[in-house]
Short mmCIF file of the C-alpha atoms (twelve columns), coordinates in Angstrom:
data_MODEL
# 
_entry.id   MODEL 
# 
loop_
_atom_site.group_PDB 
_atom_site.id 
_atom_site.type_symbol 
_atom_site.label_atom_id 
_atom_site.label_alt_id 
_atom_site.label_comp_id 
_atom_site.label_asym_id 
_atom_site.label_seq_id 
_atom_site.Cartn_x 
_atom_site.Cartn_y 
_atom_site.Cartn_z 
_atom_site.pdbx_PDB_model_num 
ATOM 1   C CA . UNK A 1   -68.099  -19.937 -46.089 1 
ATOM 2   C CA . UNK A 2   -67.343  -16.424 -44.583 1 
ATOM 3   C CA . UNK A 3   -67.071  -15.521 -40.842 1 
ATOM 4   C CA . UNK A 4   -69.034  -12.186 -40.485 1 
ATOM 5   C CA . UNK A 5   -68.954  -9.672  -37.518 1 
ATOM 6   C CA . UNK A 6   -72.021  -7.494  -37.298 1 
ATOM 7   C CA . UNK A 7   -71.746  -4.352  -35.025 1 
ATOM 8   C CA . UNK A 8   -75.400  -3.298  -34.293 1 
ATOM 9   C CA . UNK A 9   -78.138  -5.539  -33.539 1 
ATOM 10  C CA . UNK A 10  -81.119  -3.403  -34.364 1 
ATOM 11  C CA . UNK A 11  -83.590  -4.273  -37.171 1 
ATOM 12  C CA . UNK A 12  -81.217  -3.732  -40.230 1 
ATOM 13  C CA . UNK A 13  -78.059  -5.254  -38.703 1 
ATOM 14  C CA . UNK A 14  -80.331  -8.422  -37.769 1 
ATOM 15  C CA . UNK A 15  -81.945  -8.585  -41.135 1 
ATOM 16  C CA . UNK A 16  -78.797  -8.384  -42.900 1 
ATOM 17  C CA . UNK A 17  -77.167  -11.080 -40.768 1 
ATOM 18  C CA . UNK A 18  -80.226  -13.269 -41.794 1 
ATOM 19  C CA . UNK A 19  -79.508  -13.051 -45.408 1 
ATOM 20  C CA . UNK A 20  -75.843  -13.809 -44.968 1 
ATOM 21  C CA . UNK A 21  -76.543  -16.570 -42.507 1 
ATOM 22  C CA . UNK A 22  -78.994  -18.174 -44.827 1 
ATOM 23  C CA . UNK A 23  -75.955  -18.878 -47.218 1 
ATOM 24  C CA . UNK A 24  -74.206  -20.925 -44.685 1 
ATOM 25  C CA . UNK A 25  -71.964  -18.140 -43.497 1 
ATOM 26  C CA . UNK A 26  -71.048  -17.926 -39.863 1 
ATOM 27  C CA . UNK A 27  -72.297  -14.679 -38.106 1 
ATOM 28  C CA . UNK A 28  -71.186  -13.092 -34.810 1 
ATOM 29  C CA . UNK A 29  -73.603  -10.340 -34.090 1 
ATOM 30  C CA . UNK A 30  -72.776  -7.593  -31.168 1 
ATOM 31  C CA . UNK A 31  -74.613  -4.715  -29.681 1 
ATOM 32  C CA . UNK A 32  -73.711  -2.061  -26.986 1 
ATOM 33  C CA . UNK A 33  -77.010  -2.984  -25.356 1 
ATOM 34  C CA . UNK A 34  -76.065  -6.124  -23.227 1 
ATOM 35  C CA . UNK A 35  -79.667  -6.573  -21.995 1 
ATOM 36  C CA . UNK A 36  -80.940  -6.826  -25.767 1 
ATOM 37  C CA . UNK A 37  -78.264  -9.173  -26.573 1 
ATOM 38  C CA . UNK A 38  -79.440  -11.481 -23.812 1 
ATOM 39  C CA . UNK A 39  -82.856  -11.138 -24.931 1 
ATOM 40  C CA . UNK A 40  -81.823  -12.240 -28.653 1 
ATOM 41  C CA . UNK A 41  -79.761  -15.192 -27.201 1 
ATOM 42  C CA . UNK A 42  -82.625  -16.361 -24.978 1 
ATOM 43  C CA . UNK A 43  -85.303  -16.126 -27.510 1 
ATOM 44  C CA . UNK A 44  -83.298  -16.655 -30.720 1 
ATOM 45  C CA . UNK A 45  -85.275  -13.572 -32.072 1 
ATOM 46  C CA . UNK A 46  -84.752  -9.755  -32.148 1 
ATOM 47  C CA . UNK A 47  -88.237  -9.142  -30.158 1 
ATOM 48  C CA . UNK A 48  -87.225  -5.390  -29.691 1 
ATOM 49  C CA . UNK A 49  -86.532  -4.513  -33.217 1 
ATOM 50  C CA . UNK A 50  -87.515  -7.287  -35.750 1 
ATOM 51  C CA . UNK A 51  -90.038  -9.501  -34.006 1 
ATOM 52  C CA . UNK A 52  -91.291  -12.629 -35.806 1 
ATOM 53  C CA . UNK A 53  -87.878  -13.449 -37.438 1 
ATOM 54  C CA . UNK A 54  -86.223  -16.432 -36.034 1 
ATOM 55  C CA . UNK A 55  -82.275  -16.269 -35.724 1 
ATOM 56  C CA . UNK A 56  -80.451  -18.831 -37.815 1 
ATOM 57  C CA . UNK A 57  -78.328  -21.289 -35.996 1 
ATOM 58  C CA . UNK A 58  -75.443  -19.747 -37.892 1 
ATOM 59  C CA . UNK A 59  -76.034  -16.474 -35.995 1 
ATOM 60  C CA . UNK A 60  -74.023  -16.266 -32.780 1 
ATOM 61  C CA . UNK A 61  -74.713  -13.484 -29.983 1 
ATOM 62  C CA . UNK A 62  -71.277  -12.117 -28.658 1 
ATOM 63  C CA . UNK A 63  -70.653  -9.390  -26.026 1 
ATOM 64  C CA . UNK A 64  -67.779  -7.301  -27.446 1 
ATOM 65  C CA . UNK A 65  -66.273  -5.923  -30.420 1 
ATOM 66  C CA . UNK A 66  -63.369  -8.201  -30.058 1 
ATOM 67  C CA . UNK A 67  -65.469  -11.412 -30.229 1 
ATOM 68  C CA . UNK A 68  -67.419  -9.869  -33.055 1 
ATOM 69  C CA . UNK A 69  -64.208  -8.824  -35.302 1 
ATOM 70  C CA . UNK A 70  -61.282  -11.097 -34.356 1 
ATOM 71  C CA . UNK A 71  -60.633  -13.358 -37.349 1 
ATOM 72  C CA . UNK A 72  -63.729  -12.007 -39.438 1 
ATOM 73  C CA . UNK A 73  -63.389  -12.026 -43.169 1 
ATOM 74  C CA . UNK A 74  -66.004  -9.243  -43.128 1 
ATOM 75  C CA . UNK A 75  -67.349  -6.601  -40.543 1 
ATOM 76  C CA . UNK A 76  -70.643  -5.224  -41.146 1 
ATOM 77  C CA . UNK A 77  -71.291  -1.928  -39.223 1 
ATOM 78  C CA . UNK A 78  -74.951  -1.324  -38.734 1 
ATOM 79  C CA . UNK A 79  -74.650  1.414   -35.864 1 
ATOM 80  C CA . UNK A 80  -76.811  4.528   -36.225 1 
ATOM 81  C CA . UNK A 81  -74.865  7.151   -38.392 1 
ATOM 82  C CA . UNK A 82  -74.442  9.361   -35.418 1 
ATOM 83  C CA . UNK A 83  -72.572  6.606   -33.614 1 
ATOM 84  C CA . UNK A 84  -70.626  5.029   -36.520 1 
ATOM 85  C CA . UNK A 85  -67.435  6.869   -35.650 1 
ATOM 86  C CA . UNK A 86  -67.515  5.531   -32.044 1 
ATOM 87  C CA . UNK A 87  -68.341  1.954   -33.233 1 
ATOM 88  C CA . UNK A 88  -65.536  2.010   -35.664 1 
ATOM 89  C CA . UNK A 89  -63.081  3.193   -33.230 1 
ATOM 90  C CA . UNK A 90  -63.992  0.525   -30.821 1 
ATOM 91  C CA . UNK A 91  -63.423  -2.300  -33.536 1 
ATOM 92  C CA . UNK A 92  -60.152  -0.889  -34.805 1 
ATOM 93  C CA . UNK A 93  -57.828  -2.937  -32.600 1 
ATOM 94  C CA . UNK A 94  -59.612  -6.150  -33.681 1 
ATOM 95  C CA . UNK A 95  -60.390  -5.433  -37.338 1 
ATOM 96  C CA . UNK A 96  -58.285  -7.692  -39.383 1 
ATOM 97  C CA . UNK A 97  -56.162  -6.174  -42.034 1 
ATOM 98  C CA . UNK A 98  -57.419  -8.033  -44.795 1 
ATOM 99  C CA . UNK A 99  -61.100  -7.884  -43.636 1 
ATOM 100 C CA . UNK A 100 -63.927  -6.106  -45.750 1 
ATOM 101 C CA . UNK A 101 -65.833  -3.655  -43.794 1 
ATOM 102 C CA . UNK A 102 -69.188  -2.486  -44.648 1 
ATOM 103 C CA . UNK A 103 -71.420  0.221   -43.219 1 
ATOM 104 C CA . UNK A 104 -74.988  0.288   -43.777 1 
ATOM 105 C CA . UNK A 105 -76.101  3.375   -41.732 1 
ATOM 106 C CA . UNK A 106 -77.686  6.033   -43.569 1 
ATOM 107 C CA . UNK A 107 -76.754  9.690   -42.452 1 
ATOM 108 C CA . UNK A 108 -74.522  12.593  -42.045 1 
ATOM 109 C CA . UNK A 109 -72.552  13.242  -38.915 1 
ATOM 110 C CA . UNK A 110 -73.750  16.236  -37.024 1 
ATOM 111 C CA . UNK A 111 -71.163  18.896  -36.391 1 
ATOM 112 C CA . UNK A 112 -68.445  17.649  -39.046 1 
ATOM 113 C CA . UNK A 113 -70.894  17.215  -42.034 1 
ATOM 114 C CA . UNK A 114 -69.215  14.146  -42.944 1 
ATOM 115 C CA . UNK A 115 -70.378  11.114  -44.715 1 
ATOM 116 C CA . UNK A 116 -69.671  7.682   -43.251 1 
ATOM 117 C CA . UNK A 117 -66.783  6.881   -45.818 1 
ATOM 118 C CA . UNK A 118 -65.311  10.411  -44.930 1 
ATOM 119 C CA . UNK A 119 -65.288  9.418   -41.338 1 
ATOM 120 C CA . UNK A 120 -63.640  6.104   -42.123 1 
ATOM 121 C CA . UNK A 121 -61.152  7.891   -44.252 1 
ATOM 122 C CA . UNK A 122 -60.334  10.471  -41.527 1 
ATOM 123 C CA . UNK A 123 -59.904  7.515   -38.995 1 
ATOM 124 C CA . UNK A 124 -57.570  5.473   -41.285 1 
ATOM 125 C CA . UNK A 125 -55.599  8.363   -42.476 1 
ATOM 126 C CA . UNK A 126 -54.784  9.215   -38.743 1 
ATOM 127 C CA . UNK A 127 -53.462  5.659   -38.359 1 
ATOM 128 C CA . UNK A 128 -51.336  5.882   -41.366 1 
ATOM 129 C CA . UNK A 129 -53.404  3.223   -43.107 1 
ATOM 130 C CA . UNK A 130 -55.400  5.032   -45.701 1 
ATOM 131 C CA . UNK A 131 -55.140  2.000   -48.227 1 
ATOM 132 C CA . UNK A 132 -57.835  0.213   -45.924 1 
ATOM 133 C CA . UNK A 133 -60.386  2.383   -47.595 1 
ATOM 134 C CA . UNK A 134 -59.928  0.051   -50.566 1 
ATOM 135 C CA . UNK A 135 -61.907  -2.494  -48.579 1 
ATOM 136 C CA . UNK A 136 -64.752  -0.082  -47.426 1 
ATOM 137 C CA . UNK A 137 -67.985  -1.027  -49.041 1 
ATOM 138 C CA . UNK A 138 -71.328  0.976   -48.502 1 
ATOM 139 C CA . UNK A 139 -74.485  -1.064  -48.968 1 
ATOM 140 C CA . UNK A 140 -77.783  0.885   -49.651 1 
ATOM 141 C CA . UNK A 141 -80.956  0.855   -51.394 1 
ATOM 142 C CA . UNK A 142 -84.808  0.445   -51.062 1 
ATOM 143 C CA . UNK A 143 -84.936  -2.228  -48.230 1 
ATOM 144 C CA . UNK A 144 -86.911  -2.281  -45.143 1 
ATOM 145 C CA . UNK A 145 -85.543  -4.720  -42.549 1 
ATOM 146 C CA . UNK A 146 -89.013  -6.021  -41.846 1 
ATOM 147 C CA . UNK A 147 -89.336  -7.359  -45.572 1 
ATOM 148 C CA . UNK A 148 -85.829  -8.421  -45.880 1 
ATOM 149 C CA . UNK A 149 -86.055  -10.611 -42.406 1 
ATOM 150 C CA . UNK A 150 -89.173  -12.142 -43.982 1 
ATOM 151 C CA . UNK A 151 -87.086  -13.212 -47.191 1 
ATOM 152 C CA . UNK A 152 -89.339  -10.851 -49.430 1 
ATOM 153 C CA . UNK A 153 -87.603  -9.826  -52.739 1 
ATOM 154 C CA . UNK A 154 -85.445  -6.905  -52.384 1 
ATOM 155 C CA . UNK A 155 -82.633  -5.252  -54.400 1 
ATOM 156 C CA . UNK A 156 -79.821  -2.953  -53.280 1 
ATOM 157 C CA . UNK A 157 -76.404  -1.735  -54.361 1 
ATOM 158 C CA . UNK A 158 -72.899  -1.944  -53.037 1 
ATOM 159 C CA . UNK A 159 -70.379  0.947   -53.712 1 
ATOM 160 C CA . UNK A 160 -66.523  1.280   -53.082 1 
ATOM 161 C CA . UNK A 161 -63.878  3.155   -54.653 1 
ATOM 162 C CA . UNK A 162 -62.376  -0.235  -55.366 1 
ATOM 163 C CA . UNK A 163 -64.910  -2.122  -57.562 1 
ATOM 164 C CA . UNK A 164 -63.460  -5.466  -56.697 1 
ATOM 165 C CA . UNK A 165 -64.536  -4.761  -53.107 1 
ATOM 166 C CA . UNK A 166 -68.012  -3.885  -54.128 1 
ATOM 167 C CA . UNK A 167 -68.155  -7.212  -56.379 1 
ATOM 168 C CA . UNK A 168 -66.958  -9.296  -53.101 1 
ATOM 169 C CA . UNK A 169 -69.850  -7.858  -51.000 1 
ATOM 170 C CA . UNK A 170 -72.198  -8.268  -53.895 1 
ATOM 171 C CA . UNK A 171 -71.303  -12.072 -53.969 1 
ATOM 172 C CA . UNK A 172 -71.652  -12.315 -50.080 1 
ATOM 173 C CA . UNK A 173 -75.114  -11.122 -50.291 1 
ATOM 174 C CA . UNK A 174 -76.562  -12.325 -53.723 1 
ATOM 175 C CA . UNK A 175 -79.502  -14.681 -53.142 1 
ATOM 176 C CA . UNK A 176 -82.774  -15.575 -55.103 1 
ATOM 177 C CA . UNK A 177 -84.433  -13.154 -52.748 1 
ATOM 178 C CA . UNK A 178 -81.729  -10.488 -52.337 1 
ATOM 179 C CA . UNK A 179 -80.324  -9.038  -55.435 1 
ATOM 180 C CA . UNK A 180 -77.262  -6.696  -55.431 1 
ATOM 181 C CA . UNK A 181 -75.956  -4.303  -57.935 1 
ATOM 182 C CA . UNK A 182 -72.444  -2.574  -57.889 1 
ATOM 183 C CA . UNK A 183 -71.252  1.080   -58.165 1 
ATOM 184 C CA . UNK A 184 -68.130  2.877   -57.938 1 
ATOM 185 C CA . UNK A 185 -70.001  6.200   -56.843 1 
ATOM 186 C CA . UNK A 186 -69.608  6.223   -53.003 1 
ATOM 187 C CA . UNK A 187 -70.412  9.755   -52.523 1 
ATOM 188 C CA . UNK A 188 -73.782  9.461   -54.543 1 
ATOM 189 C CA . UNK A 189 -74.630  6.188   -52.927 1 
ATOM 190 C CA . UNK A 190 -74.070  7.511   -49.243 1 
ATOM 191 C CA . UNK A 191 -75.840  11.019  -50.042 1 
ATOM 192 C CA . UNK A 192 -78.868  9.314   -51.495 1 
ATOM 193 C CA . UNK A 193 -79.447  7.079   -48.558 1 
ATOM 194 C CA . UNK A 194 -78.864  9.928   -46.248 1 
ATOM 195 C CA . UNK A 195 -80.857  12.779  -47.687 1 
ATOM 196 C CA . UNK A 196 -83.865  10.708  -48.686 1 
ATOM 197 C CA . UNK A 197 -84.785  10.404  -44.893 1 
ATOM 198 C CA . UNK A 198 -85.217  14.304  -44.812 1 
ATOM 199 C CA . UNK A 199 -87.599  13.973  -47.711 1 
ATOM 200 C CA . UNK A 200 -89.430  11.230  -45.942 1 
ATOM 201 C CA . UNK A 201 -90.017  13.272  -43.010 1 
ATOM 202 C CA . UNK A 202 -91.610  15.768  -45.124 1 
ATOM 203 C CA . UNK A 203 -93.796  13.217  -47.026 1 
ATOM 204 C CA . UNK A 204 -95.030  12.116  -43.349 1 
ATOM 205 C CA . UNK A 205 -95.826  15.693  -42.332 1 
ATOM 206 C CA . UNK A 206 -97.682  16.087  -45.760 1 
ATOM 207 C CA . UNK A 207 -99.645  13.012  -45.026 1 
ATOM 208 C CA . UNK A 208 -100.198 13.909  -41.438 1 
ATOM 209 C CA . UNK A 209 -101.686 17.145  -42.483 1 
ATOM 210 C CA . UNK A 210 -103.921 15.340  -44.945 1 
ATOM 211 C CA . UNK A 211 -102.621 16.879  -48.075 1 
ATOM 212 C CA . UNK A 212 -102.996 13.928  -50.311 1 
ATOM 213 C CA . UNK A 213 -101.073 12.170  -53.115 1 
ATOM 214 C CA . UNK A 214 -100.589 15.282  -55.380 1 
ATOM 215 C CA . UNK A 215 -98.688  16.921  -52.603 1 
ATOM 216 C CA . UNK A 216 -96.562  14.108  -51.684 1 
ATOM 217 C CA . UNK A 217 -95.817  13.414  -55.346 1 
ATOM 218 C CA . UNK A 218 -94.443  16.772  -55.716 1 
ATOM 219 C CA . UNK A 219 -92.510  16.859  -52.511 1 
ATOM 220 C CA . UNK A 220 -90.695  13.609  -53.685 1 
ATOM 221 C CA . UNK A 221 -89.952  14.860  -57.034 1 
ATOM 222 C CA . UNK A 222 -88.493  17.980  -56.012 1 
ATOM 223 C CA . UNK A 223 -86.947  16.632  -52.867 1 
ATOM 224 C CA . UNK A 224 -84.894  14.354  -55.400 1 
ATOM 225 C CA . UNK A 225 -84.102  17.471  -57.545 1 
ATOM 226 C CA . UNK A 226 -82.443  19.174  -54.570 1 
ATOM 227 C CA . UNK A 227 -80.659  15.945  -53.391 1 
ATOM 228 C CA . UNK A 228 -79.326  15.670  -56.883 1 
ATOM 229 C CA . UNK A 229 -78.240  19.367  -56.787 1 
ATOM 230 C CA . UNK A 230 -76.289  18.908  -53.589 1 
ATOM 231 C CA . UNK A 231 -74.928  15.377  -54.690 1 
ATOM 232 C CA . UNK A 232 -73.474  16.924  -57.939 1 
ATOM 233 C CA . UNK A 233 -71.982  19.631  -56.217 1 
ATOM 234 C CA . UNK A 234 -70.177  17.273  -53.835 1 
ATOM 235 C CA . UNK A 235 -68.757  15.206  -56.671 1 
ATOM 236 C CA . UNK A 236 -71.486  12.529  -56.999 1 
ATOM 237 C CA . UNK A 237 -72.584  11.211  -60.392 1 
ATOM 238 C CA . UNK A 238 -76.016  12.373  -61.370 1 
ATOM 239 C CA . UNK A 239 -77.068  8.997   -62.715 1 
ATOM 240 C CA . UNK A 240 -76.710  7.405   -59.237 1 
ATOM 241 C CA . UNK A 241 -79.804  9.479   -57.922 1 
ATOM 242 C CA . UNK A 242 -81.890  7.902   -60.609 1 
ATOM 243 C CA . UNK A 243 -81.153  4.357   -59.388 1 
ATOM 244 C CA . UNK A 244 -81.823  2.153   -56.377 1 
ATOM 245 C CA . UNK A 245 -80.015  4.185   -53.977 1 
ATOM 246 C CA . UNK A 246 -81.487  7.451   -55.037 1 
ATOM 247 C CA . UNK A 247 -85.113  7.264   -56.623 1 
ATOM 248 C CA . UNK A 248 -85.785  3.648   -55.321 1 
ATOM 249 C CA . UNK A 249 -84.810  4.523   -51.774 1 
ATOM 250 C CA . UNK A 250 -86.740  7.574   -51.771 1 
ATOM 251 C CA . UNK A 251 -89.829  6.036   -53.015 1 
ATOM 252 C CA . UNK A 252 -89.963  3.366   -50.493 1 
ATOM 253 C CA . UNK A 253 -88.995  5.427   -47.568 1 
ATOM 254 C CA . UNK A 254 -91.671  8.135   -48.386 1 
ATOM 255 C CA . UNK A 255 -94.454  5.824   -49.095 1 
ATOM 256 C CA . UNK A 256 -94.210  2.852   -46.577 1 
ATOM 257 C CA . UNK A 257 -95.309  2.484   -42.936 1 
ATOM 258 C CA . UNK A 258 -92.208  0.382   -42.235 1 
ATOM 259 C CA . UNK A 259 -90.342  3.807   -42.504 1 
ATOM 260 C CA . UNK A 260 -89.923  5.245   -39.039 1 
ATOM 261 C CA . UNK A 261 -89.024  8.468   -40.731 1 
ATOM 262 C CA . UNK A 262 -92.243  8.733   -42.398 1 
ATOM 263 C CA . UNK A 263 -94.176  7.631   -39.398 1 
ATOM 264 C CA . UNK A 264 -92.490  10.404  -37.301 1 
ATOM 265 C CA . UNK A 265 -93.389  12.955  -40.001 1 
ATOM 266 C CA . UNK A 266 -97.102  11.794  -39.970 1 
ATOM 267 C CA . UNK A 267 -97.369  12.492  -36.122 1 
ATOM 268 C CA . UNK A 268 -95.706  15.650  -36.403 1 
ATOM 269 C CA . UNK A 269 -98.120  16.651  -39.369 1 
ATOM 270 C CA . UNK A 270 -100.947 15.605  -36.825 1 
ATOM 271 C CA . UNK A 271 -99.692  18.129  -34.265 1 
ATOM 272 C CA . UNK A 272 -97.395  16.136  -32.125 1 
ATOM 273 C CA . UNK A 273 -94.081  17.888  -31.262 1 
ATOM 274 C CA . UNK A 274 -91.020  16.554  -32.896 1 
ATOM 275 C CA . UNK A 275 -89.684  15.335  -29.430 1 
ATOM 276 C CA . UNK A 276 -92.934  13.389  -28.831 1 
ATOM 277 C CA . UNK A 277 -93.046  11.976  -32.209 1 
ATOM 278 C CA . UNK A 278 -89.357  10.525  -31.895 1 
ATOM 279 C CA . UNK A 279 -90.237  9.087   -28.652 1 
ATOM 280 C CA . UNK A 280 -93.394  7.327   -29.975 1 
ATOM 281 C CA . UNK A 281 -91.382  6.021   -32.926 1 
ATOM 282 C CA . UNK A 282 -89.224  4.217   -30.126 1 
ATOM 283 C CA . UNK A 283 -86.172  3.832   -32.507 1 
ATOM 284 C CA . UNK A 284 -83.581  6.199   -34.096 1 
ATOM 285 C CA . UNK A 285 -85.159  8.574   -36.561 1 
ATOM 286 C CA . UNK A 286 -82.090  9.459   -38.710 1 
ATOM 287 C CA . UNK A 287 -83.999  12.143  -40.626 1 
ATOM 288 C CA . UNK A 288 -84.024  14.350  -37.614 1 
ATOM 289 C CA . UNK A 289 -80.121  14.367  -37.312 1 
ATOM 290 C CA . UNK A 290 -79.446  14.484  -40.982 1 
ATOM 291 C CA . UNK A 291 -81.943  17.399  -41.385 1 
ATOM 292 C CA . UNK A 292 -79.811  19.611  -39.393 1 
ATOM 293 C CA . UNK A 293 -76.371  18.474  -40.798 1 
ATOM 294 C CA . UNK A 294 -77.631  18.893  -44.478 1 
ATOM 295 C CA . UNK A 295 -79.211  22.148  -43.719 1 
ATOM 296 C CA . UNK A 296 -75.699  23.351  -42.841 1 
ATOM 297 C CA . UNK A 297 -73.871  21.478  -45.430 1 
ATOM 298 C CA . UNK A 298 -76.345  23.003  -48.097 1 
ATOM 299 C CA . UNK A 299 -75.309  26.532  -46.648 1 
ATOM 300 C CA . UNK A 300 -71.784  25.727  -46.771 1 
ATOM 301 C CA . UNK A 301 -71.871  24.319  -50.399 1 
ATOM 302 C CA . UNK A 302 -74.003  27.235  -51.768 1 
ATOM 303 C CA . UNK A 303 -76.646  24.984  -52.803 1 
ATOM 304 C CA . UNK A 304 -80.391  25.876  -52.746 1 
ATOM 305 C CA . UNK A 305 -82.476  23.178  -50.943 1 
ATOM 306 C CA . UNK A 306 -85.824  24.730  -49.819 1 
ATOM 307 C CA . UNK A 307 -87.537  21.529  -48.981 1 
ATOM 308 C CA . UNK A 308 -84.656  20.523  -46.581 1 
ATOM 309 C CA . UNK A 309 -84.519  24.090  -45.161 1 
ATOM 310 C CA . UNK A 310 -88.202  23.827  -44.503 1 
ATOM 311 C CA . UNK A 311 -88.356  20.423  -42.840 1 
ATOM 312 C CA . UNK A 312 -85.005  21.301  -40.609 1 
ATOM 313 C CA . UNK A 313 -86.985  24.295  -39.363 1 
ATOM 314 C CA . UNK A 314 -90.197  22.369  -38.737 1 
ATOM 315 C CA . UNK A 315 -88.269  19.486  -36.824 1 
ATOM 316 C CA . UNK A 316 -86.190  22.026  -34.979 1 
ATOM 317 C CA . UNK A 317 -89.577  23.671  -33.900 1 
ATOM 318 C CA . UNK A 318 -88.679  27.131  -35.420 1 
ATOM 319 C CA . UNK A 319 -91.788  27.228  -37.772 1 
ATOM 320 C CA . UNK A 320 -94.999  25.580  -37.586 1 
ATOM 321 C CA . UNK A 321 -95.577  22.713  -40.430 1 
ATOM 322 C CA . UNK A 322 -98.402  24.859  -41.989 1 
ATOM 323 C CA . UNK A 323 -96.063  28.001  -42.326 1 
ATOM 324 C CA . UNK A 324 -93.507  25.798  -44.097 1 
ATOM 325 C CA . UNK A 325 -96.013  24.635  -46.642 1 
ATOM 326 C CA . UNK A 326 -97.153  28.256  -47.380 1 
ATOM 327 C CA . UNK A 327 -93.421  29.431  -47.732 1 
ATOM 328 C CA . UNK A 328 -92.848  26.603  -50.115 1 
ATOM 329 C CA . UNK A 329 -95.861  27.175  -52.203 1 
ATOM 330 C CA . UNK A 330 -95.447  30.989  -52.469 1 
ATOM 331 C CA . UNK A 331 -91.910  30.681  -53.584 1 
ATOM 332 C CA . UNK A 332 -91.098  32.805  -56.788 1 
ATOM 333 C CA . UNK A 333 -92.080  31.336  -60.061 1 
ATOM 334 C CA . UNK A 334 -89.447  29.519  -62.018 1 
ATOM 335 C CA . UNK A 335 -88.833  26.995  -64.780 1 
ATOM 336 C CA . UNK A 336 -88.656  23.392  -63.656 1 
ATOM 337 C CA . UNK A 337 -85.379  22.615  -65.470 1 
# 
């Protein structure tokens, strides 16, 4: 039995807490929104973000990073990607030296263009403890919180530069309904999880404009091609993008109405402004932030990413979606490979 601190009581943090709690582990879950925590404590349910999933008796609501982290064997960070740095900094004082820490946010930090592991590396290097990154694990894959919370079969992957750490978190999560593979390709796993949200926005825009299955299949396939190009340029293994955290996550995010990125895209495709669409979704739409960071990262890296460019310009109001489609379809002819 492990003690696990969870930082971030959104839908995904709550769903993962449920998986671990079902195995008899003790969970302490914290969020910066005190009103939200009080609601969870009162109703024993995450009414705001994961309604219909009752909280296990093994899940305790706590009201500070200190309570969540002190004495924990594992600390799971489920804050939005743009807030991972601040969440980690707030927890540092209480993070046990021998604790594993997991990040499940999917994104790239705006401004710095850093992945979540790069943020953690920077923080620990500044503290003079770079060896702590041996206990950093990313968990990713095709996994909607709504289905995980209902105990529907799901398969994901854990990745770490230290494979023993990835295996330890694999053991923590493995159940007959939640299967976990391991990887040592942190870069590929993080990029696959982050960049697929951009393509999902595009898939939603395509659906909202009524373009059908052919267009969406092409968008997903060519989107994966440019994700892979950038990933290889940044040191990822190409095979990672053919796996759960690449193709698998891309499929589920581009095709499901559970996907807030796709839902946001649909509304934009139907004519709503990006700002109005995000407000209507009512939760963080990571693809909106990641599109800007990925657009800039691609330019810095010298990698051609026309779909990412188009989605960035649409979601920032620079061009209309119809003009983006025309520009993509009228690009110069070329071989596929």
